[in-house]
matplotlib code that plots the C-alpha trace (Angstrom):
import matplotlib.pyplot as plt

x = [0.2, 2.7, 4.7, 0.6, 0.3, 4.1, 3.4, -0.4, 1.9, 4.2, 1.7, 0.6, 3.7, 4.6, 7.8, 8.1, 4.8, 1.3, -1.0, -3.7, -4.6, -4.9, -8.2, -8.7, -9.1, -5.7, -3.6, -2.1, -0.1, 0.7, -0.9, -4.7, -4.1, -3.8, -6.1, -8.7, -8.4, -7.2, -4.6, -1.1, 1.1, 4.8, 6.8, 9.1, 11.3, 10.8, 14.6, 16.9, 17.2, 17.5, 15.3, 12.6, 11.8, 9.1, 9.5, 8.7, 4.8, 5.0, 4.7, 6.6, 9.3, 12.5, 14.7, 13.3, 10.1, 10.0, 11.3, 9.1, 5.7, 7.2, 6.4, 3.3, 2.3, 2.9, 0.7, -2.1, -1.6, -1.2, -4.4, -6.3, -6.8, -5.8, -7.3, -4.9, -4.4, -1.0, -0.9, 2.3, 3.4, 6.8, 8.6, 11.2, 14.4, 13.9, 10.8, 10.8, 11.1, 8.0, 5.7, 6.4, 6.0, 3.1, 1.5, 1.5, 3.3, 3.3, 7.1, 9.4, 10.6, 14.0, 17.4, 17.5, 20.5, 19.9, 21.5, 21.5, 20.6, 17.4, 16.7, 15.7, 12.8, 12.1, 12.2, 14.6, 13.9, 16.8, 19.0, 18.6, 21.3, 24.7, 26.4, 29.6, 29.5, 31.9, 31.9, 30.3, 32.5, 33.6, 36.1, 38.0, 37.5, 40.8, 39.1, 40.1, 39.8, 38.5, 41.7, 41.0, 38.1, 39.9, 38.9, 36.6, 32.2, 31.0, 27.0, 25.2, 21.3, 19.5, 18.9, 21.1, 23.7, 26.1, 25.4, 26.2, 29.5, 30.6, 30.1, 32.3, 34.7, 35.0, 35.3, 39.2, 41.9, 42.9, 39.5, 39.2, 37.8, 36.1, 32.5, 29.3, 25.8, 23.0, 20.5, 16.7, 16.8, 19.7, 18.3, 19.3, 22.6, 23.4, 22.3, 24.6, 27.6, 26.6, 26.8, 30.0, 28.2, 30.3, 32.8, 31.5, 28.1, 28.6, 26.0, 25.8, 27.7, 25.3, 22.7, 25.6, 25.9, 22.4, 22.5, 25.6, 23.8, 20.5, 22.5, 22.5, 26.5, 26.9, 30.1, 31.7, 31.0, 32.9, 32.2, 35.0, 37.3, 37.3, 33.6, 33.7, 31.3, 30.0, 25.9, 23.2, 19.8, 16.8, 13.2, 12.2, 9.1, 7.6, 9.4, 8.0, 5.9, 7.3, 4.4, 4.8, 8.7, 8.5, 6.2, 8.3, 12.2, 10.3, 9.0, 12.6, 14.0, 11.4, 12.9, 16.5, 16.2, 13.9, 16.8, 14.3, 16.3, 19.0, 15.6, 14.9, 18.8, 19.1, 16.5, 17.4, 21.2, 21.9, 21.1, 23.6, 26.3, 26.8, 27.1, 26.3, 29.4, 30.4, 29.3, 25.1, 25.8, 26.4, 24.2, 21.3, 22.9, 22.6, 18.9, 17.5, 19.2, 16.8, 13.6]
y = [-0.1, 2.4, 2.2, 2.4, 5.5, 7.1, 6.2, 8.3, 11.1, 10.7, 10.8, 14.2, 15.5, 17.1, 18.7, 19.8, 20.9, 19.0, 18.2, 17.8, 18.0, 14.5, 13.3, 12.8, 8.9, 9.0, 10.8, 9.1, 9.8, 13.2, 14.6, 13.0, 14.4, 18.1, 17.4, 15.9, 18.8, 21.8, 22.9, 22.0, 22.2, 23.5, 22.7, 26.0, 27.6, 30.8, 32.3, 30.6, 33.6, 34.0, 30.6, 30.4, 32.6, 35.0, 38.7, 41.7, 41.4, 37.4, 36.3, 33.6, 34.5, 33.4, 31.9, 28.4, 28.8, 31.4, 27.9, 25.6, 28.4, 27.3, 23.5, 24.7, 26.3, 23.0, 21.0, 22.9, 22.3, 18.5, 18.1, 20.8, 22.8, 26.7, 27.4, 25.4, 27.2, 27.3, 26.3, 27.2, 25.1, 26.7, 23.4, 22.7, 20.9, 18.3, 18.0, 18.3, 14.5, 13.4, 15.8, 14.8, 11.2, 11.3, 13.5, 17.0, 18.5, 17.9, 19.2, 20.8, 23.7, 25.4, 24.4, 20.9, 18.7, 15.9, 12.7, 8.9, 8.4, 10.8, 8.8, 5.8, 8.4, 10.4, 11.8, 14.8, 16.3, 17.0, 19.7, 23.9, 25.1, 23.7, 25.3, 24.2, 24.4, 27.8, 29.5, 32.6, 34.5, 37.5, 39.2, 39.7, 36.1, 34.9, 32.4, 31.8, 28.6, 25.0, 24.5, 27.2, 26.5, 23.3, 23.4, 26.0, 26.0, 25.6, 26.4, 24.3, 24.2, 21.0, 17.9, 19.4, 17.9, 20.8, 19.2, 15.6, 17.2, 19.4, 16.6, 14.0, 16.2, 17.1, 13.6, 12.8, 13.5, 17.2, 18.4, 16.8, 19.0, 21.3, 21.8, 21.7, 23.3, 23.0, 25.5, 25.2, 27.5, 30.5, 33.3, 31.7, 30.6, 34.1, 35.3, 33.0, 34.0, 37.8, 36.9, 35.2, 31.5, 29.9, 30.8, 29.9, 29.5, 26.8, 26.0, 26.8, 29.5, 31.6, 31.2, 32.6, 35.8, 36.4, 36.4, 38.0, 41.2, 41.0, 41.4, 43.5, 43.3, 42.8, 44.9, 42.5, 39.3, 37.6, 34.5, 32.3, 29.2, 26.6, 24.9, 21.9, 20.1, 20.5, 20.1, 20.1, 22.0, 19.8, 20.0, 17.1, 15.2, 11.4, 8.3, 5.8, 8.7, 8.9, 10.4, 13.5, 13.2, 13.8, 16.6, 18.1, 17.9, 18.9, 22.1, 22.7, 21.9, 24.3, 27.0, 26.4, 25.8, 29.0, 31.1, 32.5, 30.6, 33.4, 36.3, 34.5, 34.3, 37.9, 38.8, 37.3, 37.3, 40.3, 42.7, 40.4, 41.0, 37.2, 36.5, 32.6, 30.1, 28.1, 25.3, 26.7, 27.7, 24.2, 23.0, 24.6, 24.2, 20.3, 20.6, 22.8, 19.9, 17.4, 16.8]
z = [0.2, 0.6, -2.9, -4.5, -2.3, -3.8, -7.1, -6.6, -5.4, -8.6, -10.6, -9.6, -10.9, -14.3, -14.8, -11.4, -11.5, -10.2, -13.2, -10.6, -7.1, -5.7, -5.0, -0.2, -1.3, -3.1, 0.2, 2.5, 6.3, 7.0, 3.2, 4.4, 8.2, 6.8, 4.3, 6.7, 9.4, 7.1, 9.4, 9.2, 12.2, 12.4, 14.8, 15.6, 18.2, 20.6, 20.3, 17.7, 15.8, 12.7, 11.8, 14.3, 16.6, 18.0, 17.1, 18.9, 17.8, 18.8, 15.4, 14.4, 12.0, 10.5, 7.9, 8.7, 8.8, 5.4, 4.1, 5.3, 4.6, 0.5, 1.5, 2.6, -0.7, -2.3, 0.4, -0.2, -4.1, -3.7, -1.1, -3.3, 0.1, -0.9, 2.5, 4.3, 7.8, 9.5, 12.9, 14.8, 18.4, 19.9, 20.9, 23.5, 21.3, 23.7, 22.7, 19.2, 18.4, 20.3, 19.5, 15.7, 16.2, 18.2, 15.9, 17.8, 15.1, 11.3, 10.3, 12.9, 11.3, 13.1, 13.7, 13.7, 12.2, 10.6, 12.2, 12.3, 15.6, 14.6, 11.3, 14.3, 15.2, 12.6, 9.2, 7.3, 4.0, 1.9, 3.8, 3.3, 5.8, 7.0, 10.0, 12.3, 16.0, 17.5, 20.6, 21.9, 24.8, 26.2, 24.2, 27.3, 28.4, 26.5, 24.9, 21.3, 20.8, 21.9, 24.1, 25.9, 27.3, 28.8, 33.0, 32.3, 32.0, 28.9, 28.5, 25.6, 25.0, 25.9, 23.6, 20.6, 18.7, 20.1, 23.6, 22.7, 21.0, 23.7, 25.9, 23.9, 23.9, 27.7, 28.1, 26.8, 29.1, 28.0, 29.1, 32.1, 34.8, 32.7, 33.2, 31.1, 31.8, 29.9, 29.4, 28.0, 25.2, 24.1, 26.4, 29.3, 27.9, 26.8, 29.9, 31.7, 29.2, 30.6, 34.3, 34.3, 35.3, 31.7, 30.0, 26.6, 25.3, 22.3, 19.5, 15.5, 14.4, 12.1, 15.7, 17.7, 15.5, 15.5, 19.7, 19.5, 17.4, 19.8, 23.2, 25.4, 25.5, 22.2, 22.0, 24.6, 23.2, 19.9, 17.9, 18.0, 17.3, 14.4, 13.6, 15.8, 13.7, 10.5, 10.1, 8.1, 8.9, 7.6, 8.2, 10.5, 9.1, 10.3, 9.5, 6.6, 5.0, 1.4, 0.1, 2.2, 2.0, -1.6, -1.6, 1.0, -1.2, -3.9, -3.0, -1.4, -4.6, -6.9, -4.1, -5.2, -8.7, -9.0, -7.1, -4.7, -1.4, -2.0, -1.4, 1.8, 2.6, 2.4, 4.2, 7.3, 7.0, 5.5, 8.8, 10.2, 7.5, 7.0, 3.0, 2.0, 2.4, 0.0, 1.0, 1.7, -2.2, -3.5, -0.9, -3.1, -6.4, -6.0, -4.4, -7.3, -9.8, -8.6, -10.8]

ax = plt.figure().add_subplot(projection="3d")
ax.plot(x, y, z, "-o")
ax.set_aspect("equal")
plt.show()
């Protein structure tokens, strides 16, 4: 039945466009759920600026959110639901996978990296961003790279790949005596850094640049260190739902191929003066070829 469902969705495609909307009885899994409820629920973040966060008007915005909205536009066509509503659910990193697995959210649109361990529980779209874990620290801390954090206190966001990576690092003999503290969100981590409770806060580099830009003491903060990891962000979806994954990946391919992804990038990263990296440029070139 799963193969049949996938073939049904494929027949709705023609040169990257849907030749006809799929009928309700054609739909399976997440697509059927969305069609039946008239709502697609997106898991988002409160403070992962500029990817997914609540702005001063308490509206959900960001680069990842804009990308997911483009996917929703495709879902509207597939399900023949032009009036499809978007529901945003602010989700803590530790809760995102359970909420997706139990059907509370349909896509998670923030800063979740693809990993083999997570693939045991959820599925992923094709990548939409490449990042590396670095360090946010005070300019007078003496911390310039990872070696300078030996014996100090490192803060990390709870339930992230960064937490796992940093904890693995401090378990090595050279980092004996180094302490790791987890925080429920980035705001709490930055506050701990500003009040000298930690010596460095570690998460994805682009997120750190935005956190520094928004911090009250931004002139006293710096993003330092070579990337500890290279990771790819993707939209998180339910496992074993190839029909839905096909729709999501097709929407991303069209977004990349059209070049509109560059406009979305400039909208969110232009104000931070962060040029597009070579890695992200390749992601969009390769992803846009697929059809």
